[in-house]
C-alpha positions in Angstrom: 47.0 144.3 169.3 47.3 141.5 166.8 50.8 140.0 166.5 52.0 139.8 163.0 55.3 138.5 161.6 56.7 140.1 158.5 59.5 138.2 156.8 61.2 140.1 154.0 64.1 140.0 151.6 65.4 141.9 148.6 67.6 141.3 145.6 69.3 143.3 142.9 71.0 141.7 139.9 73.9 144.1 139.8 74.0 146.8 142.3 72.4 148.9 140.9 70.4 146.8 138.5 67.0 145.1 138.1 65.7 144.2 141.5 62.9 142.6 143.4 61.5 142.0 146.9 59.5 139.3 148.5 57.6 139.5 151.8 55.5 137.1 153.8 52.9 138.4 156.3 51.9 135.8 158.9 49.0 136.1 161.3 48.3 132.9 163.1 47.9 130.2 160.4 47.2 132.8 157.7 49.8 134.0 155.3 50.0 136.5 152.5 52.8 136.9 150.0 53.7 140.3 148.6 56.2 140.9 145.9 57.4 143.4 143.4 60.4 145.1 141.9 62.0 147.8 139.8 64.1 148.1 136.7 67.0 150.0 138.2 67.6 149.8 141.9 69.9 148.6 144.6 69.8 145.6 147.0 69.3 147.9 150.0 66.3 149.7 148.4 64.7 146.3 147.7 65.3 145.1 151.2 63.6 148.2 152.6 60.8 148.2 150.0 59.8 144.7 151.0 59.3 145.8 154.6 57.4 148.9 153.5 55.0 147.0 151.2 54.5 144.4 153.8 53.5 147.1 156.4 51.4 148.9 153.8 49.3 145.7 153.5 48.4 145.6 157.2 45.0 147.3 157.7 45.0 148.0 161.4 47.6 148.8 164.2 49.6 145.6 165.0 52.5 144.4 167.0 54.8 143.5 164.1 58.0 141.5 164.2 60.1 142.2 161.0 62.5 139.4 160.2 65.2 140.1 157.6 68.7 139.2 156.7 69.5 142.9 156.0 71.4 144.4 158.8 70.9 147.8 157.1 67.1 147.4 157.5 67.1 145.9 160.9 69.6 148.3 162.4 67.8 151.2 160.6 64.6 150.2 162.3 65.9 149.4 165.7 68.9 151.8 166.1 69.4 154.5 163.5 66.1 155.9 162.5 65.6 158.1 165.5 68.9 159.8 164.9 68.2 160.1 161.2 64.9 161.9 161.9 66.7 164.3 164.2 69.2 165.1 161.5 66.4 165.4 158.9 68.0 162.5 157.0 71.2 164.4 156.2 73.7 162.0 154.6 71.3 159.1 154.8 71.0 156.7 151.9 67.4 156.1 150.6 65.8 158.9 152.6 62.7 158.7 150.4 62.1 155.1 151.4 62.9 155.7 155.1 60.3 158.5 155.1 57.8 156.2 153.5 58.7 153.6 156.1 57.8 156.1 158.8 54.4 156.7 157.2 53.5 153.1 156.9 54.8 152.1 160.3 52.7 154.7 162.2 50.3 153.0 164.6 52.3 149.7 164.7 54.8 148.5 167.3 57.7 147.2 165.3 60.6 145.2 166.4 63.3 144.1 163.8 65.0 140.8 164.1 68.1 139.9 162.0 68.6 136.4 160.7 71.6 135.1 158.8 70.9 135.0 155.1 71.3 131.8 153.1 71.4 129.8 156.3 68.4 127.5 156.0 65.8 129.8 157.6 62.7 128.6 155.7 60.8 131.9 155.4 64.0 133.9 154.6 64.9 131.4 151.9 61.3 131.7 150.4 61.5 135.5 150.4 64.9 135.3 148.8 63.5 133.1 146.0 60.6 135.4 145.5 62.8 138.5 145.4 65.2 136.9 142.8 62.3 135.8 140.6 60.9 139.4 140.7 64.4 140.7 139.8 64.6 138.3 136.9 61.3 139.5 135.6 62.6 143.0 135.4 65.9 141.8 134.0 64.0 140.0 131.2 62.0 143.2 130.3 65.3 145.0 129.7 66.4 142.6 126.9 
């Protein structure tokens, strides 16, 4: 299985408000940047959507390390998801996105790694910048 690193971050200007996500997929010395956003969303939705869209871009089963500063996303992946599935997502925020995560993660081996945000981690800083730029684009369309 190929080993891929997926760095991801999300941003919302207001919570809820215009939001964006940025993700970097890395395989060896190759990188692909993925970004997007929504007019009215939350920070947690953008954090998770960045991971989903990054996984969606992977075309074959891989060993994926997801690196994010979102404890919500990382703990969701590593700790909470199994219990949420058993409870049929009762009282879970963003069940639509978690169910989409399950679909796009099938076939992959995924391990989430949390990093402290705004702490000089180069890829996390780059994803944060991309996410903020995407959120600004949506903010500007609302004017």
